[in-house]
C-alpha positions in Angstrom: -12.5 9.9 21.8 -16.0 9.9 20.3 -16.7 7.1 17.8 -18.4 9.8 15.6 -15.0 11.0 14.6 -14.4 8.0 12.3 -18.2 7.7 11.7 -18.1 10.9 9.6 -14.6 10.6 8.1 -13.5 9.6 4.6 -10.1 8.0 4.4 -8.0 7.3 1.3 -4.6 5.8 1.1 -1.4 5.6 -1.0 2.0 4.1 -0.4 5.3 5.9 0.3 7.7 4.0 -1.8 11.5 3.8 -1.3 14.2 3.5 -4.0 14.2 -0.3 -3.8 10.4 -0.5 -4.6 9.3 -1.4 -1.1 6.7 0.5 0.9 8.2 2.6 3.7 4.8 3.6 5.0 1.1 3.9 4.0 -0.1 7.4 3.8 -3.7 8.1 4.7 -5.5 11.2 3.8 -8.4 11.9 6.2 -11.3 14.2 5.6 -13.2 14.8 8.8 -16.9 15.8 8.9 -16.3 17.5 12.3 -14.2 20.6 11.3 -13.6 21.3 15.0 -11.7 18.0 15.6 -8.0 18.3 16.1 -5.1 16.1 15.2 -4.9 14.9 18.8 -8.3 13.1 18.5 -7.5 11.8 15.0 -4.1 10.5 16.2 -5.7 8.5 19.0 -8.2 7.0 16.6 -5.4 5.8 14.3 -3.2 4.6 17.2 -6.1 2.4 18.4 -5.5 0.3 15.2 -1.8 0.8 14.8 0.8 -2.0 14.8 4.4 -1.8 15.6 6.6 -1.7 12.5 3.8 -0.9 10.1 4.2 2.8 9.5 1.2 5.0 8.7 1.6 8.7 7.8 -1.5 10.8 8.7 -2.4 13.7 6.5 -5.4 15.8 7.4 -6.7 19.4 7.7 -7.3 18.6 11.4 -5.9 21.3 13.7 -2.4 20.7 14.9 -2.0 22.3 18.3 -0.7 21.8 21.9 -3.4 19.2 22.6 -1.1 16.7 20.9 1.4 17.1 23.7 -1.1 15.3 25.9 -1.2 12.2 23.6 1.0 9.2 24.0 3.3 9.0 20.9 3.1 5.7 18.8 6.4 5.0 17.0 4.8 3.8 13.7 2.5 6.8 13.2 3.9 9.8 11.4 2.1 13.2 11.4 2.2 15.3 8.3 2.7 18.9 9.4 1.9 21.6 6.7 4.8 24.0 6.1 2.4 26.8 6.9 2.3 25.6 10.5 6.1 26.1 11.0 6.0 29.5 9.2 5.2 31.1 12.6 7.3 31.2 15.8 4.6 29.5 17.7 4.4 26.7 15.1 8.1 26.2 15.2 8.1 25.9 19.0 5.3 23.4 18.8 7.2 21.3 16.3 10.2 21.2 18.5 8.1 20.3 21.6 6.4 17.5 19.7 9.7 16.1 18.6 11.0 16.2 22.1 7.8 14.4 23.2 8.6 11.6 20.8 6.3 12.2 17.8 7.5 11.4 14.3 6.7 14.1 11.9 6.8 14.8 8.2 7.1 18.3 6.8 4.5 18.7 4.1 5.2 21.3 1.5 7.7 24.1 1.1 8.1 26.7 3.9 7.9 30.3 2.8 11.3 30.9 4.3 14.3 28.7 5.1 13.9 26.9 8.5 16.6 26.9 11.2 18.4 23.6 11.7 16.8 23.1 15.1 13.3 23.2 13.5 14.3 21.0 10.5 15.8 18.4 12.9 12.3 17.8 14.3 11.2 16.2 11.0 12.1 12.7 9.8 11.1 13.4 6.2 9.9 16.2 3.9 7.2 15.8 1.3 7.6 18.1 -1.7 5.3 18.2 -4.7 7.1 18.3 -8.1 5.2 21.5 -9.0 6.4 23.2 -5.8 10.0 22.0 -5.9 12.1 25.2 -6.1 15.2 23.1 -6.7 14.0 22.2 -10.2 14.6 24.2 -13.4 11.4 25.1 -15.3 12.8 23.5 -18.4 13.3 19.8 -18.0 12.6 19.0 -14.3 16.3 18.8 -13.6 17.8 20.2 -10.4 19.3 23.7 -10.9 23.0 24.1 -10.5 22.8 26.3 -7.5 20.0 24.3 -5.8 20.6 24.1 -2.0 21.3 20.7 -0.6 18.5 19.2 1.5 19.3 18.6 5.1 16.6 16.0 5.7 15.4 13.2 3.4 12.6 14.1 1.0 9.8 12.3 -0.7 8.5 13.5 -4.0 4.8 13.9 -4.6 3.0 14.4 -7.8 5.0 11.8 -9.7 2.8 10.6 -12.6 5.1 8.5 -14.8 7.8 5.9 -14.4 10.3 8.3 -16.1 9.4 11.1 -13.6 9.8 8.6 -10.7 13.3 7.7 -11.9 14.2 11.4 -12.3 13.1 12.0 -8.7 15.3 9.2 -7.4 18.2 10.5 -9.6 17.8 13.9 -8.0 18.2 12.3 -4.5 14.7 11.6 -3.5 14.4 9.2 -0.5 11.0 8.1 -1.7 8.0 8.9 -3.8 4.4 9.3 -2.6 2.1 7.0 -4.5 3.3 5.2 -7.6 2.7 5.7 -11.4 1.1 2.2 -11.4 -0.9 2.5 -14.6 2.1 3.7 -16.5 4.3 0.9 -15.1 1.6 -1.8 -15.9 1.2 -0.5 -19.5 5.0 -0.6 -20.1 5.3 -4.2 -18.7 2.0 -5.8 -19.8 3.1 -6.9 -23.3 6.1 -8.7 -21.9 4.1 -10.4 -19.3 4.6 -10.2 -15.5 7.1 -12.7 -14.0 7.3 -13.7 -10.4 9.6 -11.5 -8.3 13.2 -12.9 -8.1 13.6 -12.2 -4.4 10.3 -14.0 -3.6 11.4 -17.1 -5.5 14.8 -17.1 -3.8 13.2 -16.6 -0.3 10.8 -19.5 -0.9 13.7 -21.8 -1.9 15.6 -20.9 1.2 12.5 -21.7 3.3 12.3 -25.1 1.8 15.9 -25.8 2.5 15.3 -24.8 6.2 12.2 -27.0 6.3 9.9 -24.2 7.4 6.2 -24.6 7.8 4.0 -24.6 4.7 1.8 -21.9 6.3 4.8 -19.5 6.3 5.4 -20.3 2.6 1.8 -19.7 1.8 2.1 -16.2 3.3 5.0 -15.5 1.0 3.2 -16.8 -2.1 0.3 -14.4 -1.3 2.5 -11.4 -1.8 3.3 -12.0 -5.4 0.3 -12.1 -7.8 2.3 -13.5 -10.8 3.7 -16.3 -8.6 0.3 -17.1 -7.1 -1.3 -17.3 -10.5 1.4 -19.6 -11.9 1.1 -21.9 -8.9 -2.6 -22.3 -9.3 -2.3 -22.9 -13.0 0.5 -25.5 -12.5 -1.2 -27.5 -9.8 -4.5 -27.6 -11.5 -3.1 -28.6 -14.9 -4.1 -32.0 -16.3 -0.5 -33.3 -16.0 -0.5 -32.9 -12.3 -3.3 -35.5 -12.0 -5.3 -34.1 -9.1 -8.9 -35.4 -8.8 -10.2 -32.2 -7.2 -9.4 -28.5 -8.0 -7.1 -26.6 -5.7 -8.6 -23.1 -5.2 -6.5 -21.6 -2.4 -2.8 -20.8 -2.1 -2.5 -22.6 1.2 -3.9 -25.8 -0.3 -1.6 -25.5 -3.4 1.6 -25.3 -1.3 0.5 -28.3 0.9 -0.5 -30.5 -2.1 2.6 -29.7 -4.1 5.0 -30.9 -1.4 8.5 -29.5 -0.7 10.4 -31.5 -3.3 8.2 -30.7 -6.2 7.8 -27.1 -5.1 11.5 -26.6 -5.0 12.0 -28.1 -8.4 9.2 -25.9 -9.8 10.7 -22.8 -8.2 14.1 -23.6 -9.7 12.6 -23.5 -13.1 10.9 -20.2 -12.4 14.1 -18.7 -11.2 15.5 -18.3 -14.7 12.6 -16.1 -15.8 11.8 -14.3 -12.5 12.0 -10.5 -12.5 14.4 -8.2 -10.7 12.6 -5.1 -11.8 11.7 -2.9 -8.8 9.1 -1.1 -10.8 6.8 -4.1 -10.7 6.8 -4.2 -6.9 4.3 -1.4 -7.1 1.7 -3.8 -8.5 2.7 -6.4 -5.9 2.2 -3.9 -3.1 -1.1 -2.7 -4.4 -2.5 -6.2 -5.1 -1.4 -7.6 -1.7 -2.8 -4.6 0.1 -6.1 -5.0 -1.8 -6.4 -8.6 -0.6 -5.7 -7.7 3.0 -8.2 -4.8 3.0 -10.9 -7.0 1.5 -10.4 -9.5 4.3 -10.9 -6.7 6.9 -13.7 -4.9 5.0 -16.0 -8.0 4.9 -15.9 -8.1 8.7 -15.2 -10.8 11.3 -17.2 -14.1 11.6 -16.6 -15.4 8.1 -15.3 -18.8 7.4 -11.8 -19.5 6.0 -13.1 -20.2 2.5 -14.7 -16.8 2.3 -11.5 -15.1 3.5 -9.5 -17.1 0.9 -11.9 -16.0 -1.9 -11.7 -12.4 -0.9 -8.0 -12.4 -0.7 -7.7 -14.0 -4.2 -10.0 -11.3 -5.6 -7.8 -8.6 -4.2 -4.5 -10.2 -5.2 -5.7 -11.1 -8.7 -7.6 -7.8 -9.3 -4.7 -6.3 -11.4 -3.7 -9.5 -13.1 -5.5 -8.6 -16.4 -3.3 -5.5 -16.7 -0.2 -7.3 -15.6 -0.6 -10.1 -18.2 -2.4 -8.0 -20.9 -5.4 -10.5 -21.0 -9.0 -10.2 -20.0 -10.1 -11.9 -16.8 -12.3 -14.2 -18.9 -9.2 -15.4 -20.8 -7.2 -15.8 -17.6 -9.9 -17.9 -15.9 -10.3 -20.1 -18.9 -6.8 -21.2 -18.2 -7.1 -21.4 -14.4 -10.3 -22.2 -12.6 -11.1 -20.1 -9.6 -14.0 -20.2 -7.2 -17.3 -19.1 -8.8 -17.6 -15.9 -6.6 -14.1 -14.9 -7.6 -14.9 -15.3 -11.2 -18.2 -13.4 -11.1 -16.6 -10.5 -9.2 -13.6 -10.0 -11.5 -15.1 -11.1 -14.9 -18.7 -9.9 -14.5 -18.3 -7.3 -11.7 -21.4 -8.7 -10.0 -22.2 -10.9 -7.0 -21.9 -10.4 -3.3 -18.2 -9.2 -3.4 -18.3 -6.8 -6.3 -19.4 -3.8 -4.2 -16.5 -4.4 -1.7 -14.0 -4.5 -4.6 -15.4 -1.1 -5.7 -14.7 0.3 -2.3 -11.1 -0.9 -2.4 -10.6 0.7 -5.7 -12.2 4.0 -4.5 -9.9 4.0 -1.4 -6.9 4.2 -3.7 -8.3 7.4 -5.3 -8.5 9.2 -2.0 -11.4 10.6 0.0 -14.3 12.0 -2.0 -17.8 11.5 -3.3 -16.8 8.3 -5.2 -15.6 6.6 -2.1 -18.7 7.7 -0.1 -21.0 6.3 -2.8 -19.1 3.0 -3.0 -19.3 2.6 0.8 -23.0 3.2 0.7 -23.5 0.6 -2.0 -21.8 -2.0 0.3 -24.5 -1.4 3.0 -21.8 -0.7 5.6 -21.2 2.5 7.5 -18.3 4.8 7.0 -17.2 4.0 10.5 -17.1 0.3 9.8 -15.2 1.0 6.6 -12.7 3.3 8.3 -12.0 0.8 11.1 -11.4 -1.9 8.5 -9.1 0.3 6.5 -7.0 1.3 9.5 -6.8 -2.4 10.6 -5.8 -3.5 7.1 -3.2 -0.8 6.6 -1.7 -1.6 10.0 -1.2 -5.2 9.0 2.5 -6.1 8.2 3.3 -5.4 4.5 4.8 -8.7 3.5 5.9 -7.3 0.2 8.5 -5.3 2.1 9.9 -8.4 3.8 
């Protein structure tokens, strides 16, 4: 596979979220500069970065043809197959053959005519946009009385509000593509974001088992509200430390198991069981992971810690309904973290802009943001694929 395939590509991403608020997969949308490239070449490029258990769904206009049958399937990669492909006998035969070969496939869109059970069984999931869902009445978005039952699980696309997301799940959706994140944050910001209940309970169980502090730090990293409160607590005057703690790892180690358990027990009463807020947790955690990969190898641990903190705190202003300046008056963070989030300047600001552009999908904004970082598209795409293949600890 020529390296130029990723060198000329633009890749955006969004999560596929299940009913419990966890990410089932990360969906990448790939625009290829080489219009002649097929899905077989793109599949190989993604598989080179894939990790077992971290599902990635690949959507692209790249040609889906018999060349895929010569590629070794990778269990955690899903291929989105447009409904137009299976509208022809040849396309249906190909889908059946790919399924027999071991490829996992997602049916994207609504076929012009009902598919036979043999063809449908080749797909693990269907993705249907709200605007194309023929099962809905035009009035209120409710399922029509005579709507046919779906024979495979479906994910709803085009969900823009928390209410629409709940409606999709009420109609039987297995998942939604993306998440109405801004809508959720607006509705929760005034109340303030609380740490996730399941995360607090899991940490307390780890303490009881005497597990390593490094494993606990990995769990803390997945919850921005918990991480924020931990840094604020351990750096408070009452704690009596002579030096500031500016990484989650250091905070867990300095606190010690006994005091950490006592502090978590107090948090448990106010922790959140709201699955809606897991969207922000997923997005924040993934931003931190992607920043670590985007900056490239060869950086020391402190730089990586700062980058991760930037990513995981990058939505904290909207979660807590305060400006970053107000937040960092309460908790001191490394200077480069502060200048990135408060002033949007410094050596990391351009990288954060790339992460934000990635969430909006491929396009001119992403291309400009990558150029401003002085990295190539190929370097960016390799970093994105590596970062998305990393285990999503939020789903643990």
